[in-house]
CHARMM-style PDB file with segment names, atoms N, HN, CA, C and O in Angstrom:
ATOM      1  N   MET     1      -4.999 -16.203   0.157  1.00  0.00      PROA
ATOM      2  CA  MET     1      -3.806 -15.554  -0.754  1.00  0.00      PROA
ATOM      3  C   MET     1      -2.531 -15.201  -0.107  1.00  0.00      PROA
ATOM      4  O   MET     1      -2.376 -14.779   1.039  1.00  0.00      PROA
ATOM      5  N   ASN     2      -1.608 -15.443  -1.039  1.00  0.00      PROA
ATOM      6  HN  ASN     2      -1.734 -15.786  -1.970  1.00  0.00      PROA
ATOM      7  CA  ASN     2      -0.195 -15.500  -0.522  1.00  0.00      PROA
ATOM      8  C   ASN     2       0.175 -13.755  -0.456  1.00  0.00      PROA
ATOM      9  O   ASN     2      -0.336 -12.825  -1.079  1.00  0.00      PROA
ATOM     10  N   LYS     3       1.240 -13.771   0.539  1.00  0.00      PROA
ATOM     11  HN  LYS     3       1.655 -14.527   1.046  1.00  0.00      PROA
ATOM     12  CA  LYS     3       2.094 -12.325   0.750  1.00  0.00      PROA
ATOM     13  C   LYS     3       2.247 -11.872  -0.567  1.00  0.00      PROA
ATOM     14  O   LYS     3       1.556 -10.903  -0.881  1.00  0.00      PROA
ATOM     15  N   SER     4       3.088 -12.413  -1.513  1.00  0.00      PROA
ATOM     16  HN  SER     4       3.650 -13.200  -1.258  1.00  0.00      PROA
ATOM     17  CA  SER     4       3.626 -11.994  -2.521  1.00  0.00      PROA
ATOM     18  C   SER     4       2.623 -11.533  -3.438  1.00  0.00      PROA
ATOM     19  O   SER     4       3.075 -10.678  -4.201  1.00  0.00      PROA
ATOM     20  N   TYR     5       1.107 -11.882  -3.666  1.00  0.00      PROA
ATOM     21  HN  TYR     5       0.740 -12.576  -3.047  1.00  0.00      PROA
ATOM     22  CA  TYR     5       0.301 -11.510  -4.515  1.00  0.00      PROA
ATOM     23  C   TYR     5      -0.364 -10.205  -3.871  1.00  0.00      PROA
ATOM     24  O   TYR     5      -0.539  -9.151  -4.483  1.00  0.00      PROA
ATOM     25  N   ILE     6      -0.784 -10.500  -2.227  1.00  0.00      PROA
ATOM     26  HN  ILE     6      -0.642 -11.355  -1.730  1.00  0.00      PROA
ATOM     27  CA  ILE     6      -0.937  -8.907  -1.839  1.00  0.00      PROA
ATOM     28  C   ILE     6      -0.355  -8.014  -2.137  1.00  0.00      PROA
ATOM     29  O   ILE     6      -1.033  -7.130  -2.661  1.00  0.00      PROA
ATOM     30  N   LEU     7       1.070  -7.753  -1.994  1.00  0.00      PROA
ATOM     31  HN  LEU     7       1.621  -8.470  -1.568  1.00  0.00      PROA
ATOM     32  CA  LEU     7       2.063  -6.837  -1.971  1.00  0.00      PROA
ATOM     33  C   LEU     7       1.855  -6.258  -3.704  1.00  0.00      PROA
ATOM     34  O   LEU     7       1.733  -5.080  -4.039  1.00  0.00      PROA
ATOM     35  N   LEU     8       1.860  -7.224  -4.437  1.00  0.00      PROA
ATOM     36  HN  LEU     8       1.959  -8.181  -4.165  1.00  0.00      PROA
ATOM     37  CA  LEU     8       1.722  -6.713  -5.850  1.00  0.00      PROA
ATOM     38  C   LEU     8       0.548  -6.232  -6.484  1.00  0.00      PROA
ATOM     39  O   LEU     8       0.388  -5.708  -7.587  1.00  0.00      PROA
ATOM     40  N   GLN     9      -0.385  -6.564  -5.406  1.00  0.00      PROA
ATOM     41  HN  GLN     9      -0.255  -6.990  -4.510  1.00  0.00      PROA
ATOM     42  CA  GLN     9      -1.673  -5.599  -5.687  1.00  0.00      PROA
ATOM     43  C   GLN     9      -1.694  -4.478  -5.384  1.00  0.00      PROA
ATOM     44  O   GLN     9      -2.207  -3.622  -6.104  1.00  0.00      PROA
ATOM     45  N   MET    10      -0.997  -4.162  -3.952  1.00  0.00      PROA
ATOM     46  HN  MET    10      -0.580  -4.858  -3.367  1.00  0.00      PROA
ATOM     47  CA  MET    10      -0.947  -2.853  -3.400  1.00  0.00      PROA
ATOM     48  C   MET    10       0.160  -2.213  -4.401  1.00  0.00      PROA
ATOM     49  O   MET    10      -0.101  -1.094  -4.842  1.00  0.00      PROA
ATOM     50  N   TYR    11       1.138  -2.711  -4.719  1.00  0.00      PROA
ATOM     51  HN  TYR    11       1.350  -3.620  -4.361  1.00  0.00      PROA
ATOM     52  CA  TYR    11       2.028  -1.835  -5.612  1.00  0.00      PROA
ATOM     53  C   TYR    11       1.118  -1.388  -6.874  1.00  0.00      PROA
ATOM     54  O   TYR    11       1.049  -0.185  -7.128  1.00  0.00      PROA
ATOM     55  N   ASP    12       0.464  -2.261  -7.618  1.00  0.00      PROA
ATOM     56  HN  ASP    12       0.520  -3.238  -7.411  1.00  0.00      PROA
ATOM     57  CA  ASP    12      -0.177  -1.839  -8.884  1.00  0.00      PROA
ATOM     58  C   ASP    12      -1.525  -0.842  -8.554  1.00  0.00      PROA
ATOM     59  O   ASP    12      -2.106  -0.268  -9.474  1.00  0.00      PROA
ATOM     60  N   ALA    13      -1.930  -0.712  -7.200  1.00  0.00      PROA
ATOM     61  HN  ALA    13      -1.458  -1.179  -6.452  1.00  0.00      PROA
ATOM     62  CA  ALA    13      -2.937   0.190  -6.698  1.00  0.00      PROA
ATOM     63  C   ALA    13      -1.987   1.775  -6.747  1.00  0.00      PROA
ATOM     64  O   ALA    13      -2.280   2.870  -7.226  1.00  0.00      PROA
ATOM     65  N   LEU    14      -0.921   1.347  -6.115  1.00  0.00      PROA
ATOM     66  HN  LEU    14      -0.683   0.457  -5.726  1.00  0.00      PROA
ATOM     67  CA  LEU    14      -0.411   2.472  -5.777  1.00  0.00      PROA
ATOM     68  C   LEU    14       0.289   3.181  -7.096  1.00  0.00      PROA
ATOM     69  O   LEU    14       0.126   4.377  -7.340  1.00  0.00      PROA
ATOM     70  N   ARG    15       0.979   2.421  -7.807  1.00  0.00      PROA
ATOM     71  HN  ARG    15       1.112   1.450  -7.609  1.00  0.00      PROA
ATOM     72  CA  ARG    15       1.516   2.823  -9.424  1.00  0.00      PROA
ATOM     73  C   ARG    15       0.457   3.288 -10.322  1.00  0.00      PROA
ATOM     74  O   ARG    15       0.703   4.189 -11.124  1.00  0.00      PROA
ATOM     75  N   LEU    16      -0.894   2.657 -10.242  1.00  0.00      PROA
ATOM     76  HN  LEU    16      -1.093   1.924  -9.591  1.00  0.00      PROA
ATOM     77  CA  LEU    16      -1.835   3.218 -11.119  1.00  0.00      PROA
ATOM     78  C   LEU    16      -2.652   4.204 -10.504  1.00  0.00      PROA
ATOM     79  O   LEU    16      -3.836   4.374 -10.797  1.00  0.00      PROA
ATOM     80  N   GLY    17      -2.018   4.858  -9.645  1.00  0.00      PROA
ATOM     81  HN  GLY    17      -1.057   4.719  -9.407  1.00  0.00      PROA
ATOM     82  CA  GLY    17      -3.039   6.006  -9.044  1.00  0.00      PROA
ATOM     83  C   GLY    17      -4.318   5.718  -8.075  1.00  0.00      PROA
ATOM     84  O   GLY    17      -4.638   6.436  -7.128  1.00  0.00      PROA
ATOM     85  N   SER    18      -4.820   4.830  -8.385  1.00  0.00      PROA
ATOM     86  HN  SER    18      -4.560   4.247  -9.154  1.00  0.00      PROA
ATOM     87  CA  SER    18      -6.022   4.596  -7.490  1.00  0.00      PROA
ATOM     88  C   SER    18      -5.806   4.755  -5.758  1.00  0.00      PROA
ATOM     89  O   SER    18      -6.648   5.235  -4.999  1.00  0.00      PROA
ATOM     90  N   GLY    19      -4.396   4.198  -5.348  1.00  0.00      PROA
ATOM     91  HN  GLY    19      -3.713   3.808  -5.965  1.00  0.00      PROA
ATOM     92  CA  GLY    19      -4.613   4.333  -3.803  1.00  0.00      PROA
ATOM     93  C   GLY    19      -4.812   3.191  -3.205  1.00  0.00      PROA
ATOM     94  O   GLY    19      -5.079   2.173  -3.843  1.00  0.00      PROA
ATOM     95  N   ILE    20      -4.690   3.224  -1.718  1.00  0.00      PROA
ATOM     96  HN  ILE    20      -4.473   4.051  -1.199  1.00  0.00      PROA
ATOM     97  CA  ILE    20      -5.136   2.271  -1.061  1.00  0.00      PROA
ATOM     98  C   ILE    20      -5.760   2.374   0.199  1.00  0.00      PROA
ATOM     99  O   ILE    20      -5.050   2.799   1.111  1.00  0.00      PROA
ATOM    100  N   LYS    21      -6.898   2.090   0.448  1.00  0.00      PROA
ATOM    101  HN  LYS    21      -7.475   1.745  -0.292  1.00  0.00      PROA
ATOM    102  CA  LYS    21      -7.553   2.236   1.771  1.00  0.00      PROA
ATOM    103  C   LYS    21      -7.311   1.069   2.633  1.00  0.00      PROA
ATOM    104  O   LYS    21      -7.402  -0.091   2.230  1.00  0.00      PROA
ATOM    105  N   ILE    22      -6.911   1.512   4.179  1.00  0.00      PROA
ATOM    106  HN  ILE    22      -6.837   2.454   4.506  1.00  0.00      PROA
ATOM    107  CA  ILE    22      -6.483   0.536   5.130  1.00  0.00      PROA
ATOM    108  C   ILE    22      -7.501  -0.493   5.222  1.00  0.00      PROA
ATOM    109  O   ILE    22      -7.193  -1.673   5.056  1.00  0.00      PROA
ATOM    110  N   ASN    23      -8.812  -0.100   5.500  1.00  0.00      PROA
ATOM    111  HN  ASN    23      -9.063   0.859   5.635  1.00  0.00      PROA
ATOM    112  CA  ASN    23      -9.815  -1.185   5.724  1.00  0.00      PROA
ATOM    113  C   ASN    23     -10.081  -1.935   4.549  1.00  0.00      PROA
ATOM    114  O   ASN    23     -10.267  -3.152   4.555  1.00  0.00      PROA
ATOM    115  N   ASP    24     -10.104  -1.049   3.310  1.00  0.00      PROA
ATOM    116  HN  ASP    24      -9.953  -0.061   3.305  1.00  0.00      PROA
ATOM    117  CA  ASP    24     -10.509  -1.710   2.014  1.00  0.00      PROA
ATOM    118  C   ASP    24      -9.639  -3.213   1.842  1.00  0.00      PROA
ATOM    119  O   ASP    24     -10.056  -4.328   1.527  1.00  0.00      PROA
ATOM    120  N   CYS    25      -8.483  -2.813   2.132  1.00  0.00      PROA
ATOM    121  HN  CYS    25      -8.144  -1.908   2.388  1.00  0.00      PROA
ATOM    122  CA  CYS    25      -7.322  -3.556   1.730  1.00  0.00      PROA
ATOM    123  C   CYS    25      -7.277  -4.999   2.864  1.00  0.00      PROA
ATOM    124  O   CYS    25      -7.135  -6.182   2.555  1.00  0.00      PROA
ATOM    125  N   CYS    26      -7.446  -4.408   4.194  1.00  0.00      PROA
ATOM    126  HN  CYS    26      -7.562  -3.447   4.445  1.00  0.00      PROA
ATOM    127  CA  CYS    26      -7.429  -5.479   4.907  1.00  0.00      PROA
ATOM    128  C   CYS    26      -8.597  -6.536   4.698  1.00  0.00      PROA
ATOM    129  O   CYS    26      -8.486  -7.737   4.944  1.00  0.00      PROA
ATOM    130  N   ASN    27      -9.774  -5.885   4.187  1.00  0.00      PROA
ATOM    131  HN  ASN    27      -9.864  -4.909   3.986  1.00  0.00      PROA
ATOM    132  CA  ASN    27     -11.019  -6.612   4.400  1.00  0.00      PROA
ATOM    133  C   ASN    27     -10.932  -7.514   2.844  1.00  0.00      PROA
ATOM    134  O   ASN    27     -11.501  -8.598   2.720  1.00  0.00      PROA
ATOM    135  N   ALA    28     -10.253  -6.966   1.889  1.00  0.00      PROA
ATOM    136  HN  ALA    28      -9.791  -6.085   1.990  1.00  0.00      PROA
ATOM    137  CA  ALA    28     -10.420  -7.555   0.675  1.00  0.00      PROA
ATOM    138  C   ALA    28      -9.105  -8.907   0.793  1.00  0.00      PROA
ATOM    139  O   ALA    28      -9.333 -10.018   0.314  1.00  0.00      PROA
ATOM    140  N   TYR    29      -8.369  -8.725   1.178  1.00  0.00      PROA
ATOM    141  HN  TYR    29      -8.184  -7.823   1.567  1.00  0.00      PROA
ATOM    142  CA  TYR    29      -7.312  -9.724   1.465  1.00  0.00      PROA
ATOM    143  C   TYR    29      -7.025 -10.613   2.800  1.00  0.00      PROA
ATOM    144  O   TYR    29      -6.212 -11.533   2.893  1.00  0.00      PROA
ATOM    145  N   GLY    30      -7.833 -10.148   3.737  1.00  0.00      PROA
ATOM    146  HN  GLY    30      -8.494  -9.401   3.662  1.00  0.00      PROA
ATOM    147  CA  GLY    30      -8.104 -10.654   4.740  1.00  0.00      PROA
ATOM    148  C   GLY    30      -6.660 -10.834   5.776  1.00  0.00      PROA
ATOM    149  O   GLY    30      -6.083 -11.843   6.179  1.00  0.00      PROA
ATOM    150  N   ILE    31      -6.404  -9.396   5.976  1.00  0.00      PROA
ATOM    151  HN  ILE    31      -6.873  -8.576   5.648  1.00  0.00      PROA
ATOM    152  CA  ILE    31      -4.757  -9.063   6.781  1.00  0.00      PROA
ATOM    153  C   ILE    31      -5.289  -8.307   7.697  1.00  0.00      PROA
ATOM    154  O   ILE    31      -6.467  -7.960   7.603  1.00  0.00      PROA
ATOM    155  N   SER    32      -4.597  -7.977   8.605  1.00  0.00      PROA
ATOM    156  HN  SER    32      -3.640  -8.259   8.681  1.00  0.00      PROA
ATOM    157  CA  SER    32      -4.593  -7.426  10.211  1.00  0.00      PROA
ATOM    158  C   SER    32      -4.113  -5.826   9.676  1.00  0.00      PROA
ATOM    159  O   SER    32      -3.458  -5.588   8.661  1.00  0.00      PROA
ATOM    160  N   VAL    33      -4.530  -5.031  10.463  1.00  0.00      PROA
ATOM    161  HN  VAL    33      -5.062  -5.224  11.288  1.00  0.00      PROA
ATOM    162  CA  VAL    33      -4.050  -3.637  10.314  1.00  0.00      PROA
ATOM    163  C   VAL    33      -2.496  -3.861  10.343  1.00  0.00      PROA
ATOM    164  O   VAL    33      -1.806  -3.473   9.400  1.00  0.00      PROA
ATOM    165  N   ALA    34      -1.959  -4.481  11.419  1.00  0.00      PROA
ATOM    166  HN  ALA    34      -2.519  -4.796  12.185  1.00  0.00      PROA
ATOM    167  CA  ALA    34      -0.474  -4.970  11.485  1.00  0.00      PROA
ATOM    168  C   ALA    34       0.226  -5.398  10.351  1.00  0.00      PROA
ATOM    169  O   ALA    34       1.336  -4.913  10.137  1.00  0.00      PROA
ATOM    170  N   THR    35      -0.245  -6.225   9.596  1.00  0.00      PROA
ATOM    171  HN  THR    35      -1.147  -6.620   9.770  1.00  0.00      PROA
ATOM    172  CA  THR    35       0.006  -6.764   8.436  1.00  0.00      PROA
ATOM    173  C   THR    35       0.202  -5.728   7.269  1.00  0.00      PROA
ATOM    174  O   THR    35       1.122  -5.606   6.461  1.00  0.00      PROA
ATOM    175  N   PHE    36      -0.964  -5.020   7.446  1.00  0.00      PROA
ATOM    176  HN  PHE    36      -1.712  -5.120   8.103  1.00  0.00      PROA
ATOM    177  CA  PHE    36      -0.886  -4.023   6.570  1.00  0.00      PROA
ATOM    178  C   PHE    36      -0.055  -2.869   6.578  1.00  0.00      PROA
ATOM    179  O   PHE    36       0.051  -2.188   5.558  1.00  0.00      PROA
ATOM    180  N   GLY    37       0.671  -2.522   7.852  1.00  0.00      PROA
ATOM    181  HN  GLY    37       0.584  -3.075   8.680  1.00  0.00      PROA
ATOM    182  CA  GLY    37       1.488  -1.650   8.116  1.00  0.00      PROA
ATOM    183  C   GLY    37       2.919  -1.799   7.757  1.00  0.00      PROA
ATOM    184  O   GLY    37       3.694  -0.941   7.334  1.00  0.00      PROA
ATOM    185  N   ARG    38       3.143  -3.197   8.036  1.00  0.00      PROA
ATOM    186  HN  ARG    38       2.514  -3.893   8.380  1.00  0.00      PROA
ATOM    187  CA  ARG    38       4.288  -3.833   7.458  1.00  0.00      PROA
ATOM    188  C   ARG    38       4.407  -3.864   6.185  1.00  0.00      PROA
ATOM    189  O   ARG    38       5.507  -3.619   5.689  1.00  0.00      PROA
ATOM    190  N   ASP    39       3.205  -4.197   5.310  1.00  0.00      PROA
ATOM    191  HN  ASP    39       2.311  -4.396   5.713  1.00  0.00      PROA
ATOM    192  CA  ASP    39       3.294  -4.290   3.741  1.00  0.00      PROA
ATOM    193  C   ASP    39       3.681  -3.022   3.378  1.00  0.00      PROA
ATOM    194  O   ASP    39       4.726  -2.997   2.728  1.00  0.00      PROA
ATOM    195  N   ILE    40       3.094  -1.827   3.626  1.00  0.00      PROA
ATOM    196  HN  ILE    40       2.245  -1.847   4.154  1.00  0.00      PROA
ATOM    197  CA  ILE    40       3.102  -0.331   3.377  1.00  0.00      PROA
ATOM    198  C   ILE    40       4.353   0.218   3.651  1.00  0.00      PROA
ATOM    199  O   ILE    40       4.864   1.083   2.939  1.00  0.00      PROA
ATOM    200  N   SER    41       4.883  -0.259   4.677  1.00  0.00      PROA
ATOM    201  HN  SER    41       4.469  -0.962   5.255  1.00  0.00      PROA
ATOM    202  CA  SER    41       6.263   0.210   5.058  1.00  0.00      PROA
ATOM    203  C   SER    41       7.456  -0.535   4.066  1.00  0.00      PROA
ATOM    204  O   SER    41       8.504   0.029   3.753  1.00  0.00      PROA
ATOM    205  N   PHE    42       7.172  -1.551   3.755  1.00  0.00      PROA
ATOM    206  HN  PHE    42       6.321  -2.009   4.009  1.00  0.00      PROA
ATOM    207  CA  PHE    42       8.116  -2.262   2.828  1.00  0.00      PROA
ATOM    208  C   PHE    42       7.901  -1.614   1.495  1.00  0.00      PROA
ATOM    209  O   PHE    42       8.869  -1.292   0.806  1.00  0.00      PROA
ATOM    210  N   LEU    43       6.821  -1.436   1.155  1.00  0.00      PROA
ATOM    211  HN  LEU    43       6.034  -1.698   1.715  1.00  0.00      PROA
ATOM    212  CA  LEU    43       6.189  -0.888  -0.374  1.00  0.00      PROA
ATOM    213  C   LEU    43       6.792   0.688  -0.321  1.00  0.00      PROA
ATOM    214  O   LEU    43       7.187   1.213  -1.362  1.00  0.00      PROA
ATOM    215  N   ARG    44       6.830   1.371   0.906  1.00  0.00      PROA
ATOM    216  HN  ARG    44       6.509   0.945   1.752  1.00  0.00      PROA
ATOM    217  CA  ARG    44       7.473   2.557   1.031  1.00  0.00      PROA
ATOM    218  C   ARG    44       8.808   2.613   1.019  1.00  0.00      PROA
ATOM    219  O   ARG    44       9.177   3.458   0.204  1.00  0.00      PROA
ATOM    220  N   ALA    45       9.790   2.025   1.627  1.00  0.00      PROA
ATOM    221  HN  ALA    45       9.490   1.338   2.289  1.00  0.00      PROA
ATOM    222  CA  ALA    45      10.894   1.894   1.454  1.00  0.00      PROA
ATOM    223  C   ALA    45      11.306   1.479   0.044  1.00  0.00      PROA
ATOM    224  O   ALA    45      12.317   1.969  -0.460  1.00  0.00      PROA
ATOM    225  N   TYR    46      10.498   0.524  -0.656  1.00  0.00      PROA
ATOM    226  HN  TYR    46       9.677   0.126  -0.247  1.00  0.00      PROA
ATOM    227  CA  TYR    46      10.985  -0.163  -2.213  1.00  0.00      PROA
ATOM    228  C   TYR    46      10.819   1.119  -3.112  1.00  0.00      PROA
ATOM    229  O   TYR    46      11.713   1.507  -3.865  1.00  0.00      PROA
ATOM    230  N   PHE    47       9.595   1.749  -2.972  1.00  0.00      PROA
ATOM    231  HN  PHE    47       8.868   1.435  -2.361  1.00  0.00      PROA
ATOM    232  CA  PHE    47       9.345   3.001  -3.845  1.00  0.00      PROA
ATOM    233  C   PHE    47      10.482   4.185  -3.561  1.00  0.00      PROA
ATOM    234  O   PHE    47      10.779   4.854  -4.551  1.00  0.00      PROA
ATOM    235  N   SER    48      11.130   4.501  -2.339  1.00  0.00      PROA
ATOM    236  HN  SER    48      10.889   3.957  -1.536  1.00  0.00      PROA
ATOM    237  CA  SER    48      11.795   5.580  -2.161  1.00  0.00      PROA
ATOM    238  C   SER    48      13.239   5.109  -2.596  1.00  0.00      PROA
ATOM    239  O   SER    48      14.016   6.015  -2.897  1.00  0.00      PROA
ATOM    240  N   GLU    49      13.678   3.874  -2.663  1.00  0.00      PROA
ATOM    241  HN  GLU    49      13.047   3.138  -2.418  1.00  0.00      PROA
ATOM    242  CA  GLU    49      15.141   3.359  -2.897  1.00  0.00      PROA
ATOM    243  C   GLU    49      15.267   3.276  -4.581  1.00  0.00      PROA
ATOM    244  O   GLU    49      16.158   3.757  -5.280  1.00  0.00      PROA
ATOM    245  N   MET    50      13.866   2.369  -5.073  1.00  0.00      PROA
ATOM    246  HN  MET    50      13.141   1.979  -4.505  1.00  0.00      PROA
ATOM    247  CA  MET    50      13.897   2.212  -6.392  1.00  0.00      PROA
ATOM    248  C   MET    50      13.687   3.260  -7.332  1.00  0.00      PROA
ATOM    249  O   MET    50      14.466   3.419  -8.272  1.00  0.00      PROA
ATOM    250  N   HSD    51      12.677   4.000  -7.149  1.00  0.00      PROA
ATOM    251  HN  HSD    51      12.044   3.871  -6.385  1.00  0.00      PROA
ATOM    252  CA  HSD    51      12.284   5.095  -7.922  1.00  0.00      PROA
ATOM    253  C   HSD    51      12.315   6.265  -7.368  1.00  0.00      PROA
ATOM    254  O   HSD    51      11.559   7.070  -7.912  1.00  0.00      PROA
ATOM    255  N   GLY    52      13.010   6.727  -6.336  1.00  0.00      PROA
ATOM    256  HN  GLY    52      13.623   6.073  -5.894  1.00  0.00      PROA
ATOM    257  CA  GLY    52      12.798   8.119  -5.565  1.00  0.00      PROA
ATOM    258  C   GLY    52      11.556   8.675  -5.542  1.00  0.00      PROA
ATOM    259  O   GLY    52      11.525   9.890  -5.737  1.00  0.00      PROA
ATOM    260  N   ARG    53      10.220   7.949  -5.302  1.00  0.00      PROA
ATOM    261  HN  ARG    53      10.245   6.962  -5.144  1.00  0.00      PROA
ATOM    262  CA  ARG    53       9.118   8.432  -4.835  1.00  0.00      PROA
ATOM    263  C   ARG    53       8.786   8.192  -3.621  1.00  0.00      PROA
ATOM    264  O   ARG    53       9.583   7.591  -2.900  1.00  0.00      PROA
ATOM    265  N   GLU    54       7.428   8.647  -3.087  1.00  0.00      PROA
ATOM    266  HN  GLU    54       6.781   9.135  -3.672  1.00  0.00      PROA
ATOM    267  CA  GLU    54       7.201   8.519  -1.556  1.00  0.00      PROA
ATOM    268  C   GLU    54       5.946   8.089  -1.612  1.00  0.00      PROA
ATOM    269  O   GLU    54       5.320   8.377  -2.633  1.00  0.00      PROA
ATOM    270  N   ILE    55       5.355   7.410  -0.693  1.00  0.00      PROA
ATOM    271  HN  ILE    55       5.863   7.177   0.136  1.00  0.00      PROA
ATOM    272  CA  ILE    55       4.080   6.969  -0.504  1.00  0.00      PROA
ATOM    273  C   ILE    55       3.838   8.149   0.515  1.00  0.00      PROA
ATOM    274  O   ILE    55       4.771   8.536   1.219  1.00  0.00      PROA
ATOM    275  N   VAL    56       2.452   8.781   0.601  1.00  0.00      PROA
ATOM    276  HN  VAL    56       1.695   8.466   0.029  1.00  0.00      PROA
ATOM    277  CA  VAL    56       2.037   9.482   1.215  1.00  0.00      PROA
ATOM    278  C   VAL    56       0.700   8.976   1.886  1.00  0.00      PROA
ATOM    279  O   VAL    56       0.166   8.020   1.322  1.00  0.00      PROA
ATOM    280  N   TYR    57       0.052   9.515   3.078  1.00  0.00      PROA
ATOM    281  HN  TYR    57       0.486  10.291   3.536  1.00  0.00      PROA
ATOM    282  CA  TYR    57      -1.136   9.283   3.319  1.00  0.00      PROA
ATOM    283  C   TYR    57      -1.845  10.395   3.697  1.00  0.00      PROA
ATOM    284  O   TYR    57      -1.487  11.166   4.587  1.00  0.00      PROA
ATOM    285  N   ALA    58      -2.964  10.506   2.960  1.00  0.00      PROA
ATOM    286  HN  ALA    58      -3.255   9.879   2.237  1.00  0.00      PROA
ATOM    287  CA  ALA    58      -4.036  11.592   2.361  1.00  0.00      PROA
ATOM    288  C   ALA    58      -4.950  11.438   4.067  1.00  0.00      PROA
ATOM    289  O   ALA    58      -5.468  10.348   4.311  1.00  0.00      PROA
ATOM    290  N   ALA    59      -5.023  12.176   4.747  1.00  0.00      PROA
ATOM    291  HN  ALA    59      -4.602  13.061   4.549  1.00  0.00      PROA
ATOM    292  CA  ALA    59      -5.897  11.692   5.582  1.00  0.00      PROA
ATOM    293  C   ALA    59      -7.351  12.227   5.511  1.00  0.00      PROA
ATOM    294  O   ALA    59      -8.282  11.706   6.126  1.00  0.00      PROA
ATOM    295  N   LYS    60      -7.464  13.290   4.726  1.00  0.00      PROA
ATOM    296  HN  LYS    60      -6.708  13.713   4.226  1.00  0.00      PROA
ATOM    297  CA  LYS    60      -8.904  13.558   4.673  1.00  0.00      PROA
ATOM    298  C   LYS    60      -9.516  12.337   3.582  1.00  0.00      PROA
ATOM    299  O   LYS    60     -10.716  12.067   3.523  1.00  0.00      PROA
ATOM    300  N   MET    61      -8.761  11.856   2.982  1.00  0.00      PROA
ATOM    301  HN  MET    61      -7.787  12.076   3.031  1.00  0.00      PROA
ATOM    302  CA  MET    61      -9.456  10.741   2.044  1.00  0.00      PROA
ATOM    303  C   MET    61      -9.037   9.417   2.402  1.00  0.00      PROA
ATOM    304  O   MET    61      -9.196   8.501   1.595  1.00  0.00      PROA
ATOM    305  N   GLU    62      -8.561   9.236   3.430  1.00  0.00      PROA
ATOM    306  HN  GLU    62      -8.431   9.980   4.086  1.00  0.00      PROA
ATOM    307  CA  GLU    62      -7.905   7.904   4.340  1.00  0.00      PROA
ATOM    308  C   GLU    62      -7.536   7.201   3.446  1.00  0.00      PROA
ATOM    309  O   GLU    62      -8.287   6.272   3.151  1.00  0.00      PROA
ATOM    310  N   ILE    63      -6.323   7.354   2.715  1.00  0.00      PROA
ATOM    311  HN  ILE    63      -5.713   8.109   2.954  1.00  0.00      PROA
ATOM    312  CA  ILE    63      -5.861   6.767   1.457  1.00  0.00      PROA
ATOM    313  C   ILE    63      -4.421   6.953   1.241  1.00  0.00      PROA
ATOM    314  O   ILE    63      -4.012   8.114   1.217  1.00  0.00      PROA
ATOM    315  N   TYR    64      -3.578   5.977   1.080  1.00  0.00      PROA
ATOM    316  HN  TYR    64      -3.910   5.034   1.100  1.00  0.00      PROA
ATOM    317  CA  TYR    64      -2.255   6.015   0.738  1.00  0.00      PROA
ATOM    318  C   TYR    64      -1.962   6.151  -0.657  1.00  0.00      PROA
ATOM    319  O   TYR    64      -2.458   5.462  -1.549  1.00  0.00      PROA
ATOM    320  N   MET    65      -1.241   6.952  -0.780  1.00  0.00      PROA
ATOM    321  HN  MET    65      -0.838   7.511  -0.055  1.00  0.00      PROA
ATOM    322  CA  MET    65      -0.955   7.342  -2.496  1.00  0.00      PROA
ATOM    323  C   MET    65       0.131   7.564  -2.824  1.00  0.00      PROA
ATOM    324  O   MET    65       0.674   8.309  -2.008  1.00  0.00      PROA
ATOM    325  N   LEU    66       1.033   7.171  -3.986  1.00  0.00      PROA
ATOM    326  HN  LEU    66       0.592   6.566  -4.649  1.00  0.00      PROA
ATOM    327  CA  LEU    66       2.168   7.369  -4.408  1.00  0.00      PROA
ATOM    328  C   LEU    66       2.254   9.099  -4.788  1.00  0.00      PROA
ATOM    329  O   LEU    66       1.446   9.739  -5.460  1.00  0.00      PROA
ATOM    330  N   LYS    67       3.244   9.489  -4.262  1.00  0.00      PROA
ATOM    331  HN  LYS    67       3.900   8.969  -3.716  1.00  0.00      PROA
ATOM    332  CA  LYS    67       3.545  10.872  -4.755  1.00  0.00      PROA
ATOM    333  C   LYS    67       4.710  10.968  -5.640  1.00  0.00      PROA
ATOM    334  OT1 LYS    67       5.046  12.058  -6.102  1.00  0.00      PROA
TER     335      LYS     67
END
């Protein structure tokens, strides 16, 4: 899978409210935790700059969500 496809899948999961679990995402797309970290940072900056929204980590549920 290419990087653009993975970022779009992550974007959709956040936008649609299902959120993103690190391990699920890494396993589904065959990416490392470090790559996941870079991708979520990119999406965090994008949502902040373009939509004024924040990506937060809900530790109890172990999921990244759009606020």
